[in-house]
C-alpha positions as CSV (number, residue, x, y, z in Angstrom):
1,X,-11.6,18.1,6.7
2,X,-12.9,21.0,8.8
3,X,-10.5,23.8,9.5
4,X,-9.2,23.6,13.1
5,X,-10.4,26.6,15.1
6,X,-9.3,26.9,18.7
7,X,-11.8,28.0,21.4
8,X,-9.8,31.2,22.0
9,X,-10.0,32.3,18.4
10,X,-13.8,32.2,18.2
11,X,-15.8,35.5,18.5
12,X,-19.0,35.7,20.6
13,X,-21.0,35.6,17.3
14,X,-19.1,32.5,16.0
15,X,-19.8,30.6,19.3
16,X,-23.5,31.2,18.7
17,X,-23.2,29.4,15.3
18,X,-24.2,25.7,15.4
19,X,-21.2,25.0,13.1
20,X,-18.9,25.5,16.1
21,X,-20.8,23.4,18.6
22,X,-18.8,20.4,19.8
23,X,-19.3,17.1,18.0
24,X,-19.6,13.5,19.1
25,X,-22.2,10.8,19.5
26,X,-24.0,12.3,22.5
27,X,-24.3,15.7,20.8
28,X,-25.8,13.9,17.8
29,X,-28.3,12.2,20.0
30,X,-29.2,15.5,21.6
31,X,-29.8,17.2,18.3
32,X,-31.9,14.2,17.0
33,X,-34.0,14.3,20.2
34,X,-34.7,18.0,19.7
35,X,-36.3,17.4,16.3
36,X,-38.1,14.3,17.5
37,X,-39.7,16.2,20.5
38,X,-40.5,19.4,18.6
39,X,-43.8,20.1,17.0
40,X,-42.5,21.6,13.7
41,X,-45.4,24.0,13.4
42,X,-44.5,25.6,16.7
43,X,-41.6,27.4,15.1
44,X,-44.3,29.6,13.4
45,X,-47.1,29.4,15.9
46,X,-45.1,30.3,19.1
47,X,-43.4,33.5,19.9
48,X,-39.6,33.6,19.5
49,X,-39.3,33.6,23.3
50,X,-41.6,30.7,23.9
51,X,-39.9,28.6,21.2
52,X,-36.5,29.3,22.7
53,X,-37.9,28.2,26.1
54,X,-39.0,24.9,24.5
55,X,-35.5,24.3,23.1
56,X,-34.1,25.3,26.5
57,X,-36.1,22.6,28.2
58,X,-34.8,20.0,25.8
59,X,-31.2,21.1,26.3
60,X,-31.3,21.0,30.1
61,X,-30.6,17.3,30.5
62,X,-27.4,17.9,28.5
63,X,-26.2,20.9,30.6
64,X,-23.3,18.9,32.0
65,X,-22.3,17.6,28.6
66,X,-22.3,21.1,27.1
67,X,-20.4,22.6,30.0
68,X,-19.3,26.2,29.3
69,X,-20.9,25.9,25.8
70,X,-24.4,25.8,27.3
71,X,-25.0,29.5,27.2
72,X,-24.0,29.6,23.5
73,X,-25.7,26.3,22.6
74,X,-29.2,27.6,23.4
75,X,-29.2,30.4,20.7
76,X,-27.1,28.2,18.3
77,X,-29.5,25.3,18.5
78,X,-32.6,27.4,18.4
79,X,-31.4,29.2,15.3
80,X,-30.4,25.9,13.7
81,X,-33.9,24.4,14.3
82,X,-35.4,27.6,12.8
83,X,-33.2,27.3,9.7
84,X,-34.0,23.6,9.2
85,X,-37.7,23.8,9.7
86,X,-38.0,27.0,7.6
87,X,-35.8,25.8,4.6
88,X,-37.5,24.9,1.4
89,X,-36.7,21.3,0.6
90,X,-37.1,19.5,-2.7
91,X,-40.7,19.2,-3.9
92,X,-41.6,22.5,-2.2
93,X,-41.6,20.8,1.2
94,X,-41.2,23.1,4.3
95,X,-41.1,21.2,7.5
96,X,-42.7,23.9,9.6
97,X,-45.9,23.1,7.6
98,X,-45.9,19.4,8.6
99,X,-48.3,18.6,11.4
100,X,-47.5,16.0,14.1
101,X,-50.3,13.8,12.7
102,X,-48.5,13.5,9.4
103,X,-45.1,12.3,10.7
104,X,-43.4,9.4,12.3
105,X,-40.1,9.9,14.2
106,X,-37.7,7.0,14.6
107,X,-39.8,4.7,12.4
108,X,-38.5,1.2,13.0
109,X,-38.1,-1.2,10.1
110,X,-36.9,-4.7,9.7
111,X,-36.4,-5.7,6.1
112,X,-36.8,-9.5,6.0
113,X,-34.3,-11.2,3.7
114,X,-35.9,-14.4,2.5
115,X,-34.1,-17.6,1.6
116,X,-33.1,-17.6,-2.0
117,X,-35.4,-19.1,-4.7
118,X,-34.1,-22.3,-6.3
119,X,-32.6,-20.4,-9.2
120,X,-31.1,-17.6,-7.1
121,X,-28.1,-17.2,-4.8
122,X,-27.9,-15.9,-1.3
123,X,-27.6,-12.1,-1.2
124,X,-24.2,-11.6,0.3
125,X,-22.4,-8.2,0.8
126,X,-20.2,-9.0,-2.3
127,X,-23.3,-9.7,-4.4
128,X,-25.0,-6.5,-3.2
129,X,-22.0,-4.5,-4.3
130,X,-22.2,-6.3,-7.7
131,X,-25.9,-5.5,-7.9
132,X,-25.2,-1.8,-7.4
133,X,-22.3,-1.9,-9.8
134,X,-24.5,-3.3,-12.6
135,X,-27.2,-0.7,-11.9
136,X,-24.6,2.1,-11.9
137,X,-23.3,0.9,-15.3
138,X,-26.9,1.5,-16.6
139,X,-26.8,5.0,-15.1
140,X,-29.5,3.8,-12.7
141,X,-27.5,4.9,-9.7
142,X,-24.6,7.2,-9.2
143,X,-21.3,5.3,-8.8
144,X,-21.2,6.8,-5.3
145,X,-23.9,4.3,-4.4
146,X,-21.5,1.4,-4.8
147,X,-19.2,0.9,-1.8
148,X,-15.8,-0.5,-2.5
149,X,-16.2,-3.0,0.3
150,X,-18.8,-4.2,2.8
151,X,-17.7,-6.2,5.8
152,X,-19.3,-9.6,6.4
153,X,-22.5,-9.0,8.3
154,X,-22.8,-5.5,7.1
155,X,-26.1,-6.2,5.3
156,X,-27.7,-7.1,8.7
157,X,-26.7,-3.7,10.0
158,X,-28.4,-2.0,7.1
159,X,-31.7,-3.9,6.9
160,X,-32.8,-3.4,10.5
161,X,-33.0,0.0,12.2
162,X,-34.8,3.3,12.5
163,X,-35.7,6.0,10.0
164,X,-35.2,9.4,11.6
165,X,-38.3,10.9,10.1
166,X,-41.0,9.5,7.8
167,X,-43.7,12.0,6.8
168,X,-46.4,13.0,4.4
169,X,-46.2,16.4,2.7
170,X,-47.1,18.0,-0.7
171,X,-49.0,14.8,-1.7
172,X,-46.0,12.5,-1.2
173,X,-44.2,10.3,1.4
174,X,-40.7,11.4,2.4
175,X,-37.7,10.1,4.4
176,X,-35.4,12.4,6.2
177,X,-32.2,11.6,8.0
178,X,-30.7,14.2,10.3
179,X,-26.9,14.4,10.1
180,X,-25.0,16.3,12.7
181,X,-21.6,15.7,11.2
182,X,-19.0,18.5,11.5
183,X,-18.0,18.9,7.9
184,X,-16.6,22.4,7.5
185,X,-15.5,25.5,9.5
186,X,-18.5,27.6,8.2
187,X,-22.0,26.9,6.9
188,X,-20.8,27.9,3.4
189,X,-18.5,24.9,3.5
190,X,-21.5,22.6,3.4
191,X,-21.5,22.5,-0.4
192,X,-22.9,19.8,-2.7
193,X,-19.3,18.5,-3.2
194,X,-18.6,18.3,0.5
195,X,-21.9,16.5,1.1
196,X,-21.2,14.1,-1.7
197,X,-17.9,13.1,0.0
198,X,-19.7,12.5,3.3
199,X,-22.4,10.5,1.5
200,X,-19.8,8.2,-0.1
201,X,-17.5,7.9,2.9
202,X,-20.3,6.8,5.2
203,X,-22.3,4.7,2.7
204,X,-25.3,6.9,3.2
205,X,-26.5,6.4,-0.3
206,X,-26.8,2.7,0.2
207,X,-28.5,3.4,3.5
208,X,-31.3,5.5,2.0
209,X,-31.8,3.0,-0.8
210,X,-32.6,0.5,1.8
211,X,-34.7,3.0,3.8
212,X,-36.8,3.6,0.6
213,X,-37.3,-0.2,0.0
214,X,-38.5,-0.4,3.6
215,X,-40.9,2.4,3.0
216,X,-42.2,0.8,-0.1
217,X,-42.9,-2.4,1.8
218,X,-44.5,-0.4,4.6
219,X,-46.8,1.5,2.3
220,X,-47.7,-1.7,0.4
221,X,-48.7,-3.3,3.7
222,X,-51.0,-0.4,4.4
223,X,-52.4,0.4,1.0
224,X,-52.5,-3.1,-0.6
225,X,-50.2,-4.9,-3.1
226,X,-51.8,-3.2,-6.1
227,X,-51.1,0.3,-4.9
228,X,-48.5,2.4,-6.9
229,X,-46.4,3.0,-3.8
230,X,-43.4,4.3,-5.8
231,X,-45.6,7.0,-7.3
232,X,-46.5,8.1,-3.8
233,X,-42.9,8.5,-2.7
234,X,-41.2,11.9,-2.8
235,X,-37.7,10.5,-2.0
236,X,-34.9,10.7,0.6
237,X,-33.5,13.9,2.0
238,X,-30.3,14.0,4.1
239,X,-30.0,17.2,6.1
240,X,-26.6,18.1,7.4
241,X,-28.2,20.3,10.0
242,X,-25.1,22.4,10.9
243,X,-25.0,23.7,7.4
244,X,-28.6,24.3,6.5
245,X,-29.6,27.9,6.2
246,X,-33.1,29.1,5.4
247,X,-33.2,30.7,1.9
248,X,-29.9,29.1,0.8
249,X,-30.7,26.4,-1.7
250,X,-28.8,23.0,-1.6
251,X,-26.5,24.1,1.3
252,X,-26.4,21.1,3.7
253,X,-29.1,19.4,1.8
254,X,-28.8,16.1,-0.2
255,X,-31.9,14.8,-2.1
256,X,-32.5,11.8,-4.3
257,X,-35.5,9.9,-5.7
258,X,-34.0,6.7,-7.2
259,X,-35.6,5.2,-10.3
260,X,-38.5,2.8,-9.7
261,X,-36.5,-0.2,-11.1
262,X,-33.6,0.4,-8.7
263,X,-35.8,0.1,-5.6
264,X,-37.8,-2.8,-7.1
265,X,-34.5,-4.6,-8.0
266,X,-33.3,-4.3,-4.4
267,X,-36.7,-5.4,-3.0
268,X,-36.6,-8.4,-5.3
269,X,-33.1,-9.3,-4.3
270,X,-33.9,-9.1,-0.6
271,X,-37.1,-11.2,-1.1
272,X,-35.9,-13.8,-3.5
273,X,-32.1,-13.8,-3.6
274,X,-29.4,-12.6,-6.1
275,X,-29.5,-13.3,-9.8
276,X,-27.2,-11.3,-12.2
277,X,-29.7,-12.1,-15.0
278,X,-32.6,-10.5,-13.1
279,X,-30.5,-7.5,-12.1
280,X,-29.6,-6.8,-15.7
281,X,-33.2,-7.0,-16.6
282,X,-34.0,-4.3,-14.0
283,X,-31.0,-2.3,-15.4
284,X,-32.7,-2.4,-18.8
285,X,-35.9,-1.1,-17.3
286,X,-34.0,1.8,-15.9
287,X,-32.8,2.7,-19.4
288,X,-36.4,2.7,-20.5
289,X,-37.4,4.9,-17.6
290,X,-34.7,7.4,-18.6
291,X,-35.7,7.5,-22.2
292,X,-39.2,8.5,-21.1
293,X,-38.0,11.2,-18.6
């Protein structure tokens, strides 16, 4: 839990740190919108003053929401965007090098869940948890992927939605999710351990597994059923944007590229229904993948 810091205790410098910007759903929407409406290459191409003017224009509709924080929000958000776009991500990816033509913001997906085959069962929330548990036993996925409980109807919430950013860089396709969660009282608190707790608590790992299955289907629809779409995928990156600092590796950054058989197992279950026997066959494939790594 973040350390409580009252407004009166913050120095001028601290107020200009994105870590201390107020939280909430509308602030999260604001920060998402800034990335969506920013040409990432402008952080390098534009002068510092011109880039700050761009951020200022995007913040103006939120002036009332920010209130007295507005004066501090502009430098805080501008510096945060610079840090995120300038950070080196897994695979050597740097977002400031990604042109608008190579990215989709808010990519909508709708993972169709077909009726089960005659020898399969309906994929319920309970069976999805069992599928992940079997894969985790095979070391195919981290135990943190497996939620303790999913409410009835939860699958419907996972399989239809929007991917914050889908883009092509360094010869691969990537998924990014912007997370504006307030996790710690300083950027240094956005450690791998703190991120892992957030990922487990909010079921983010299951979320990106489903995102990646959606991306596989999307690429297959564009490139053809015979294309090695898994080989073209870089993986999923979750950026806890308040903690990311250019030049500080892993701080505020969570990355994963699940095994091929994990994503194919999920895709198969969504398409054809649940079968414990089939899931265990995929788990065996994972062990083979690991033996060749």
